[in-house]
C-alpha positions as CSV (number, residue, x, y, z in Angstrom):
1,M,-22.0,5.9,-57.7
2,N,-21.3,9.6,-57.7
3,N,-22.6,10.5,-54.6
4,K,-20.7,7.6,-52.5
5,R,-17.4,9.1,-54.5
6,T,-18.4,12.9,-53.0
7,Q,-19.2,11.2,-49.3
8,L,-15.9,9.3,-49.3
9,P,-13.8,12.5,-49.3
10,A,-16.2,14.0,-46.4
11,L,-16.0,10.9,-44.3
12,L,-12.2,10.8,-44.1
13,L,-12.0,14.1,-43.8
14,G,-14.2,14.2,-40.1
15,V,-11.9,10.7,-39.3
16,A,-9.1,12.8,-39.5
17,L,-10.3,15.7,-37.4
18,T,-11.3,13.3,-34.8
19,L,-8.0,12.0,-34.3
20,S,-6.4,15.3,-34.5
21,T,-8.4,16.5,-32.1
22,G,-7.7,13.4,-29.4
23,A,-4.3,13.9,-30.0
24,A,-4.0,17.1,-29.1
25,G,-6.1,16.5,-25.9
26,L,-3.5,13.9,-25.1
27,L,-0.5,16.7,-25.2
28,T,-2.3,19.4,-23.3
29,F,-3.2,16.9,-20.6
30,V,-1.5,17.0,-17.2
31,P,-1.7,15.3,-14.0
32,A,-2.9,17.8,-11.1
33,A,0.0,16.3,-8.8
34,H,2.4,17.3,-11.5
35,A,1.4,20.4,-12.1
36,S,1.3,21.3,-8.3
37,A,5.1,20.0,-8.2
38,A,5.9,22.3,-11.3
39,T,4.1,25.0,-8.9
40,A,5.9,24.7,-6.1
41,S,9.3,24.4,-8.1
42,V,8.6,28.2,-9.5
43,T,7.8,29.2,-6.3
44,A,10.6,27.7,-4.0
45,D,13.0,29.0,-7.3
46,N,11.3,32.7,-6.6
47,I,11.8,32.7,-2.9
48,I,15.7,31.5,-3.3
49,A,16.2,34.1,-6.0
50,T,14.5,36.8,-3.3
51,G,16.8,35.3,-0.8
52,K,20.3,35.8,-2.7
53,Q,19.4,38.9,-3.4
54,F,20.3,40.1,0.3
55,L,23.7,37.9,0.3
56,G,26.2,39.7,2.4
57,T,23.4,41.9,4.1
58,P,24.9,42.2,8.0
59,Y,23.7,39.5,11.1
60,K,21.8,41.1,13.9
61,F,19.7,39.4,16.7
62,G,16.6,40.1,17.3
63,A,17.0,42.5,13.9
64,E,13.4,44.3,13.3
65,S,11.0,42.6,11.2
66,M,10.6,43.5,7.7
67,S,14.1,45.2,7.7
68,T,16.4,44.7,5.1
69,S,19.3,46.6,6.7
70,S,20.3,43.6,8.7
71,F,18.6,40.5,9.6
72,D,18.7,37.6,12.2
73,C,18.0,33.8,10.9
74,S,14.2,33.7,11.2
75,S,13.8,37.7,10.5
76,F,15.2,36.5,7.2
77,I,13.3,33.6,6.7
78,Q,9.8,35.2,7.3
79,Y,10.7,38.2,4.9
80,V,12.2,35.8,1.8
81,F,8.6,33.9,2.1
82,M,6.4,36.9,2.8
83,Q,7.9,38.6,-0.1
84,N,6.5,35.5,-2.3
85,G,3.1,35.6,-0.2
86,I,3.7,33.3,2.3
87,D,3.2,34.7,5.7
88,L,5.5,32.7,8.8
89,P,5.9,33.6,12.3
90,R,8.7,35.8,13.5
91,S,10.6,33.2,15.5
92,S,12.4,30.1,14.6
93,R,10.6,28.5,17.4
94,E,7.0,29.1,15.8
95,Q,8.2,28.7,12.6
96,S,9.2,24.9,12.9
97,K,5.2,24.4,13.6
98,A,4.5,25.5,10.6
99,G,3.9,23.5,7.4
100,V,4.3,19.9,7.2
101,H,7.0,17.6,8.9
102,V,9.5,16.7,6.1
103,S,12.5,13.8,6.6
104,K,15.7,15.1,5.8
105,N,16.5,12.5,3.2
106,A,13.8,14.2,1.6
107,L,14.1,17.8,1.5
108,Q,13.8,19.5,-1.2
109,P,14.3,23.2,-2.5
110,G,12.3,25.7,-0.1
111,D,12.2,23.6,2.9
112,L,12.5,24.9,5.9
113,V,15.9,23.3,8.1
114,F,16.1,23.8,12.0
115,S,18.8,23.3,14.4
116,D,19.8,23.6,18.0
117,T,23.6,25.0,17.7
118,D,23.8,25.5,21.3
119,Q,22.7,22.2,21.8
120,D,21.0,22.8,25.0
121,G,17.5,21.4,23.5
122,E,16.2,24.6,22.1
123,L,15.9,25.4,18.1
124,N,18.0,28.1,17.8
125,H,18.5,28.3,13.9
126,V,16.8,28.1,11.0
127,S,17.9,28.2,6.9
128,I,16.1,27.4,3.7
129,Y,17.5,24.4,1.8
130,I,18.1,25.0,-1.6
131,G,19.3,22.0,-3.4
132,N,22.4,20.5,-4.0
133,D,22.9,20.1,0.1
134,Q,23.5,23.6,0.3
135,L,21.8,26.1,3.0
136,L,20.8,29.7,2.5
137,H,20.5,31.7,6.1
138,T,22.0,34.1,8.1
139,Y,24.3,33.7,10.7
140,R,27.3,35.3,13.3
141,V,28.3,39.2,12.9
142,G,30.6,39.4,10.4
143,I,29.1,36.7,8.3
144,G,25.6,38.0,7.4
145,V,23.6,36.1,4.9
146,T,25.4,33.0,2.9
147,V,25.1,30.2,1.6
148,S,26.8,26.9,3.3
149,Q,27.2,23.1,2.5
150,F,24.7,21.3,4.4
151,S,26.1,17.8,5.2
152,G,28.9,17.3,7.7
153,S,28.1,21.0,9.0
154,T,27.3,22.3,12.1
155,W,24.0,22.8,10.8
156,D,23.8,19.1,10.0
157,N,25.3,18.0,13.4
158,T,22.6,20.2,15.1
159,Y,19.7,19.1,13.1
160,V,16.6,18.8,14.7
161,T,13.9,18.6,12.2
162,A,12.6,20.2,8.7
163,R,9.1,21.7,7.9
164,R,7.5,22.3,4.0
165,V,5.9,25.0,4.4
166,L,4.8,26.1,0.7
167,P,1.1,25.3,0.2
168,E,1.9,23.6,-3.7
169,Q,4.3,21.3,-2.2
170,Q,2.0,20.1,0.5
171,V,-0.7,19.3,-1.9
172,S,1.9,17.4,-4.1
173,E,3.8,15.9,-1.1
174,R,0.1,14.7,0.3
175,Q,-0.7,13.6,-3.2
176,T,2.2,11.4,-4.5
177,S,3.4,9.7,-0.8
178,K,2.2,6.7,1.0
179,P,2.3,5.5,4.6
180,A,5.0,2.7,5.0
181,E,1.9,0.8,5.9
182,A,0.3,1.5,2.5
183,V,3.1,0.4,0.2
184,Q,3.0,-2.9,2.0
185,S,-0.2,-3.7,1.7
186,S,0.1,-2.1,-2.2
187,G,2.7,-4.8,-2.5
188,Q,1.1,-7.3,-0.8
189,G,-2.2,-6.5,-2.8
190,E,-0.1,-7.0,-6.0
191,D,1.5,-10.2,-5.1
192,S,-1.8,-11.5,-4.3
193,S,-3.4,-10.8,-7.2
194,A,-0.6,-12.5,-9.4
195,Q,-1.0,-15.3,-6.7
196,N,-4.7,-15.5,-7.8
197,A,-5.1,-14.4,-11.4
198,S,-6.2,-17.3,-14.1
199,P,-3.4,-18.8,-16.2
200,V,-4.8,-16.5,-19.3
201,E,-4.7,-13.4,-17.1
202,S,-0.7,-13.9,-15.8
203,G,0.5,-15.1,-18.9
204,S,1.3,-18.6,-17.8
205,A,0.3,-21.6,-19.6
206,P,-2.4,-24.2,-17.7
207,A,-1.3,-26.8,-15.5
208,T,-1.3,-29.8,-17.0
209,P,-3.7,-32.3,-15.0
210,G,-2.7,-35.2,-12.7
211,P,-3.4,-38.4,-13.0
212,A,-7.0,-39.7,-11.9
213,A,-7.4,-40.7,-8.7
214,P,-8.2,-44.7,-8.9
215,A,-11.7,-46.2,-8.4
216,P,-12.3,-47.4,-4.9
217,A,-11.9,-51.4,-4.9
218,K,-15.3,-53.1,-4.6
219,P,-15.5,-54.9,-1.7
220,E,-15.1,-58.6,-1.3
221,P,-18.6,-60.4,-1.3
222,V,-19.2,-61.9,1.8
223,A,-19.4,-65.9,1.9
224,P,-23.6,-66.6,2.9
225,A,-23.6,-68.3,6.1
226,P,-24.2,-72.4,5.6
227,A,-27.8,-73.2,5.0
228,K,-29.1,-75.0,7.7
229,P,-29.9,-78.9,7.3
230,E,-33.4,-79.7,6.4
231,P,-34.2,-82.1,9.4
232,V,-35.0,-86.0,8.5
233,E,-38.3,-87.1,9.3
234,T,-38.1,-90.3,11.7
235,A,-40.4,-92.9,12.3
236,P,-42.2,-92.5,15.9
237,A,-41.1,-94.8,18.8
238,A,-42.9,-97.6,19.4
239,P,-45.1,-96.9,22.8
240,A,-43.5,-98.3,25.9
241,D,-45.6,-100.0,28.5
242,D,-47.4,-98.2,30.7
243,A,-47.1,-98.7,34.3
244,N,-50.3,-100.7,34.5
245,G,-48.9,-103.8,32.4
246,A,-50.4,-102.6,29.4
247,G,-49.1,-103.7,26.1
248,L,-49.6,-102.4,22.7
249,N,-52.2,-100.2,21.9
250,G,-53.2,-100.8,25.9
251,F,-54.4,-104.4,25.1
252,P,-53.5,-106.2,28.3
253,W,-51.9,-109.3,26.3
254,Y,-50.7,-110.7,29.3
255,N,-54.2,-111.9,30.1
256,L,-54.2,-114.2,27.4
257,F,-51.4,-116.3,28.8
258,S,-52.8,-115.6,32.5
259,S,-54.0,-118.8,34.5
């Protein structure tokens, strides 16, 4: 009895430790896709903060790479991303081939937005999307590095494409996005699985069985063919006289009366 009382507190302590360890594991678990998205957000914030340090820096077409005394649109992008460990080409046309394509309505902070402001079929401007429908970029002598509204602007009206160049964002996008055909198939799979589920699995009451089908009618008995009548036995006919004038039993009765 004393041994049981001594063992009970130890058992309870072990259960408590197990539960606390499991709870701690649940609290510290973070899915990989969410972790990548968080890292991408930090990187995008750093890039935007770096770019905003140069607000008001003069614009100069064909500015030297890695120069901070003046920028054109693509040298500004190249420098800001380079300061955060991301190497991009020098020209906007080459930068438009980096990373992965992203649609205009799916822009995230840190994405690159490309426009054709001359409307001659050639890309000639690049901006950084910084969220809240705003672009961070540089253009025109007398303006330089600035923040502009995107919707309804020249860069919106002459928009060509957008690219996602942050490596973490690319990983997050591939893990969390599905092609349109994959979403329909998933939707069809759920519908079909719901339709094919048993009443217990789907939570609905089992269907009431319908009335049993009536038994097939028995065939009417076929009347037997009428029996043929038994032949009636008749007495044999009396033998007729033969051609020689012989009578009954061949006896020549006429000889008795002949002269």
